[in-house]
C-alpha positions as CSV (number, residue, x, y, z in Angstrom):
1,M,69.8,18.8,13.5
2,S,69.1,19.4,17.1
3,K,68.0,16.9,19.6
4,K,64.8,18.9,20.2
5,S,64.0,18.5,16.4
6,I,64.9,15.0,16.5
7,L,62.7,14.1,19.2
8,V,59.4,16.4,17.6
9,G,60.3,14.3,14.2
10,F,60.2,11.0,16.3
11,L,56.7,12.1,18.3
12,V,55.2,12.8,14.6
13,L,56.3,9.9,12.9
14,L,54.9,7.9,15.7
15,A,51.9,9.6,15.6
16,L,51.5,8.7,12.1
17,L,52.2,5.2,12.4
18,V,49.5,5.1,15.4
19,V,47.0,6.8,13.0
20,A,47.7,4.1,10.0
21,C,47.8,1.3,12.0
22,G,44.1,2.1,13.8
23,G,45.0,2.9,16.7
24,G,43.1,4.8,19.3
25,A,40.9,3.4,22.1
26,K,37.4,1.9,21.0
27,P,34.4,3.2,23.0
28,T,33.2,1.2,26.0
29,I,30.1,-0.5,25.4
30,T,27.5,-0.7,28.5
31,L,25.0,-3.6,28.4
32,V,21.9,-3.7,30.7
33,E,22.0,-7.0,32.8
34,N,18.2,-7.6,34.3
35,P,17.6,-9.9,37.7
36,W,17.2,-12.8,35.9
37,P,19.5,-15.8,34.7
38,A,18.6,-15.4,31.2
39,S,19.2,-11.8,30.8
40,E,22.7,-12.5,32.6
41,L,23.5,-14.6,29.9
42,N,22.3,-13.1,27.3
43,V,24.7,-10.1,28.3
44,E,27.4,-12.3,29.2
45,V,27.6,-13.9,25.7
46,A,27.5,-10.2,23.9
47,K,30.5,-9.1,26.2
48,I,32.7,-12.0,25.3
49,I,32.3,-11.8,21.7
50,I,32.4,-7.7,21.5
51,E,35.5,-7.8,23.5
52,K,37.5,-10.9,21.6
53,E,36.1,-10.3,18.0
54,L,35.3,-6.4,18.0
55,G,38.0,-4.9,20.4
56,N,35.7,-2.4,22.4
57,P,35.9,-3.1,26.0
58,V,32.3,-3.7,27.8
59,E,31.0,-2.8,30.8
60,I,27.9,-4.6,32.5
61,V,25.2,-2.3,34.7
62,S,22.9,-4.1,36.5
63,L,19.1,-2.6,36.4
64,D,15.6,-3.4,36.5
65,E,13.8,-3.6,33.5
66,N,11.7,-0.8,34.1
67,A,14.4,1.7,35.2
68,Q,16.6,0.6,32.2
69,W,14.3,2.7,30.0
70,D,15.5,6.2,31.2
71,A,19.3,5.0,31.2
72,L,19.0,4.2,27.7
73,A,16.7,7.5,26.7
74,G,19.8,9.5,28.5
75,G,22.5,7.6,26.6
76,D,23.7,6.4,30.2
77,V,23.5,3.0,29.0
78,D,23.9,1.2,25.4
79,A,21.7,-2.0,25.1
80,S,19.0,-3.7,27.0
81,L,19.1,-7.6,25.2
82,E,16.0,-9.2,26.7
83,V,12.6,-7.2,27.0
84,W,9.4,-9.0,27.6
85,P,7.3,-6.5,25.3
86,S,3.8,-7.4,27.0
87,G,5.0,-5.4,30.3
88,H,6.6,-2.5,28.3
89,G,3.7,-1.3,26.1
90,E,3.4,1.8,27.0
91,R,7.4,2.5,27.3
92,I,7.9,1.0,23.5
93,A,5.1,3.6,22.3
94,E,6.6,6.5,24.5
95,Y,10.5,5.9,24.1
96,I,10.5,4.0,21.0
97,G,7.4,5.3,19.0
98,N,6.8,9.0,20.2
99,L,10.6,10.4,21.5
100,G,12.8,8.0,19.4
101,T,15.1,8.0,22.4
102,V,15.5,4.6,22.5
103,E,15.5,2.0,19.4
104,D,14.2,-1.4,18.6
105,G,16.8,-3.2,18.3
106,G,15.1,-6.5,16.8
107,L,14.2,-9.8,18.4
108,L,16.2,-11.8,20.1
109,G,14.8,-14.9,19.2
110,P,13.2,-16.8,22.4
111,V,9.5,-16.9,22.9
112,G,8.7,-16.3,26.1
113,E,5.8,-17.4,28.2
114,I,4.7,-16.4,32.1
115,G,2.0,-18.3,33.7
116,W,1.0,-20.0,36.9
117,Y,2.8,-23.9,37.4
118,V,2.0,-26.4,40.2
119,P,3.7,-29.7,40.3
120,K,2.1,-32.5,38.2
121,Y,1.7,-34.6,41.6
122,V,-0.5,-31.6,42.6
123,V,-3.3,-31.9,39.6
124,D,-2.7,-35.5,40.0
125,A,-4.3,-35.3,43.1
126,N,-6.7,-33.0,42.4
127,P,-7.4,-33.2,38.8
128,A,-9.4,-29.9,38.9
129,L,-6.1,-27.8,39.8
130,A,-5.3,-28.0,36.4
131,T,-7.8,-25.0,35.4
132,W,-8.2,-21.6,37.6
133,E,-11.6,-22.6,38.7
134,G,-10.2,-25.1,40.8
135,Y,-8.3,-22.9,43.3
136,K,-11.7,-21.2,44.1
137,D,-11.9,-23.8,47.1
138,A,-8.2,-24.6,47.2
139,A,-7.0,-22.5,49.7
140,A,-6.6,-24.2,52.3
141,E,-4.5,-26.9,50.5
142,F,-1.9,-24.0,49.5
143,A,-2.2,-22.0,53.4
144,T,0.5,-21.0,55.1
145,A,1.1,-19.6,58.8
146,E,2.3,-16.6,57.0
147,T,-1.2,-16.3,54.6
148,G,-3.3,-17.1,56.9
149,D,-7.0,-18.4,55.6
150,N,-5.7,-17.5,51.9
151,G,-3.5,-20.1,49.6
152,R,-0.1,-19.1,49.2
153,F,0.9,-17.6,45.7
154,L,4.7,-17.7,45.1
155,G,6.0,-14.5,43.3
156,A,9.3,-14.0,42.6
157,D,11.3,-10.3,42.5
158,P,8.6,-7.6,42.9
159,S,10.2,-5.7,40.2
160,W,9.3,-8.1,37.5
161,V,6.5,-6.7,35.2
162,Q,3.8,-8.9,36.5
163,Y,-0.2,-9.0,37.0
164,D,-1.0,-12.0,39.6
165,E,-1.9,-9.9,41.7
166,Q,-4.8,-8.8,39.8
167,I,-5.5,-12.1,38.1
168,I,-6.2,-13.0,41.8
169,T,-8.4,-10.4,42.9
170,N,-10.5,-9.8,39.6
171,L,-10.9,-13.9,39.0
172,G,-11.7,-14.1,42.9
173,L,-9.1,-16.3,44.2
174,P,-8.6,-16.7,48.0
175,F,-4.8,-16.6,47.4
176,Q,-2.2,-13.9,48.6
177,V,0.7,-13.0,46.8
178,V,4.3,-14.1,48.6
179,W,7.3,-11.9,47.4
180,T,10.4,-14.4,47.5
181,G,12.6,-11.6,46.6
182,S,14.5,-13.5,43.5
183,E,14.3,-16.1,41.2
184,D,16.7,-18.0,43.3
185,A,14.7,-17.9,46.2
186,L,11.5,-18.6,44.6
187,L,13.3,-21.9,42.7
188,A,14.8,-22.7,46.9
189,E,11.1,-22.3,47.7
190,V,9.6,-24.3,45.0
191,S,12.2,-26.9,45.2
192,S,11.7,-27.5,49.0
193,A,7.8,-27.9,48.6
194,Y,8.9,-30.3,45.9
195,S,11.6,-32.3,47.6
196,R,8.4,-33.4,50.0
197,Q,5.6,-33.5,47.7
198,E,4.0,-30.5,49.0
199,P,1.3,-28.6,47.2
200,V,3.1,-25.2,45.8
201,L,1.3,-22.7,43.4
202,F,3.8,-19.8,41.9
203,Y,4.7,-17.6,38.9
204,F,7.2,-18.8,36.4
205,Y,8.3,-18.4,32.9
206,S,9.7,-20.5,29.7
207,P,11.9,-21.0,28.6
208,H,13.6,-22.2,31.3
209,A,16.0,-25.3,32.1
210,I,13.3,-25.9,35.5
211,F,11.2,-28.0,33.0
212,Q,14.1,-30.4,32.4
213,Q,14.5,-30.9,36.1
214,M,10.7,-31.0,37.2
215,D,7.5,-32.2,36.3
216,L,5.2,-29.4,36.1
217,V,1.9,-28.4,35.0
218,Q,0.9,-24.9,33.7
219,V,-2.3,-24.1,35.5
220,Q,-4.9,-22.6,33.0
221,L,-6.2,-19.2,32.9
222,P,-9.0,-17.6,30.9
223,P,-7.5,-16.9,27.7
224,Y,-5.3,-14.1,26.8
225,S,-7.1,-10.9,24.9
226,D,-5.8,-7.8,23.8
227,A,-9.4,-6.6,25.5
228,C,-8.4,-8.0,28.7
229,Y,-5.4,-6.3,28.7
230,A,-6.4,-2.6,28.3
231,D,-6.6,-1.6,31.6
232,E,-4.1,-2.9,34.3
233,A,-6.2,-3.1,37.1
234,K,-8.7,-5.2,35.5
235,I,-6.5,-8.0,34.2
236,A,-8.5,-11.1,34.7
237,C,-6.7,-13.5,32.1
238,A,-3.5,-15.3,31.1
239,Y,0.2,-13.5,30.4
240,P,0.2,-12.9,26.3
241,E,3.1,-14.7,24.3
242,D,6.1,-12.9,24.4
243,H,8.8,-12.6,21.3
244,L,11.7,-11.3,23.2
245,M,13.1,-8.3,22.1
246,K,16.3,-5.9,22.2
247,I,16.4,-1.9,22.6
248,F,19.3,0.2,22.3
249,S,20.5,3.8,23.0
250,A,19.3,6.1,20.2
251,G,23.0,7.0,20.1
252,L,24.6,3.6,20.0
253,E,24.9,3.1,16.1
254,E,26.8,6.8,15.8
255,K,28.9,5.8,18.9
256,D,29.7,2.3,16.9
257,A,28.1,1.2,14.3
258,A,30.0,-2.4,14.6
259,V,28.6,-3.1,17.9
260,H,25.2,-1.9,17.0
261,T,25.2,-4.2,13.8
262,F,26.2,-7.0,15.9
263,L,23.5,-6.4,18.1
264,A,20.8,-5.6,15.8
265,N,22.0,-9.2,14.2
266,M,22.1,-11.1,17.7
267,N,19.2,-14.1,17.5
268,Y,19.6,-17.3,18.7
269,G,16.3,-19.9,20.1
270,S,14.9,-20.8,23.1
271,D,17.5,-24.0,23.1
272,A,20.1,-21.8,23.5
273,Q,19.2,-20.0,26.8
274,I,17.8,-23.8,28.1
275,E,21.3,-25.0,27.1
276,M,22.9,-22.5,29.3
277,L,20.6,-22.2,32.1
278,A,20.9,-25.8,32.4
279,M,24.5,-25.6,32.7
280,L,23.9,-23.1,35.7
281,S,22.0,-25.7,37.1
282,D,24.6,-28.0,37.0
283,G,27.1,-25.5,38.9
284,K,28.9,-23.8,35.8
285,T,29.2,-19.8,36.4
286,V,27.2,-17.3,34.0
287,E,30.8,-16.4,32.5
288,E,31.6,-20.6,32.2
289,A,28.0,-21.2,30.6
290,A,28.8,-18.5,28.3
291,Q,32.0,-18.9,26.8
292,A,31.0,-23.1,26.6
293,W,28.0,-21.9,24.9
294,I,30.3,-20.0,21.9
295,D,32.6,-22.8,21.9
296,A,30.1,-25.1,20.7
297,H,28.2,-22.8,18.4
298,E,30.4,-20.2,16.6
299,D,28.8,-21.5,13.5
300,I,26.0,-19.4,14.9
301,W,27.5,-16.3,16.7
302,K,29.6,-15.7,13.8
303,S,26.9,-14.7,11.5
304,W,26.2,-12.2,13.9
305,L,29.3,-10.2,13.3
306,P,29.3,-7.2,10.9
């Protein structure tokens, strides 16, 4: 037998062994990370488990919550794990209901609520500021050099779905939204005011570890209704309660059925997010907080595996 024949035979045998052992690279799964800590934590939890338990490499792509829909529809990314549906009704109807290019991945678990907040010491000093009506005459108390005669209302990242400018205008309140640029920047401003016991009115959301760190009061706005949100320009009421959901590219299941099953099963409560967010406040990185949660809660995430 020639050396060439031996080499060919060896390569054929090697190929058969690779097939028999289930060899071949698994597809890379691309997860969308939105610009807020809870989204980063959800994605890191999923990444660690997918890579360790399912064997797929995972790539994380940072996109804002609006841009992610086209990326998912085009198959450029595979999944986004924390969507606040109240801000995406039209996209849900179009991409999921009409076009079918994005899949409803089911509930993530936490129930979110966006609202207006002030430190409790603000309401203790002026009980009228517990409700929106009290802010009609409170501009001077919250005014800054930047806002002039208007009170300052602190917003976070302007790419987030927020209706505070509409609510302020439509309720006739003498306030101006000042964008801080990010959640971290917003929290820095709030923390600075809090440390000096100064008035500060700001947008925020739950679940979040901030409520374990500061004594805050949610300002009562007019109650939410579907009619209030029928026209975005006319919104003049509270944000709705949001059952956070996941969305997938329509091609994810065909790309990798096991990963699709895992992400569809991924579901934990608000307490899980609060636990990890608190770790971030204590100085852990996103990766460290996610790994610590995984290490402590194997009973939960094991049930997500296919």
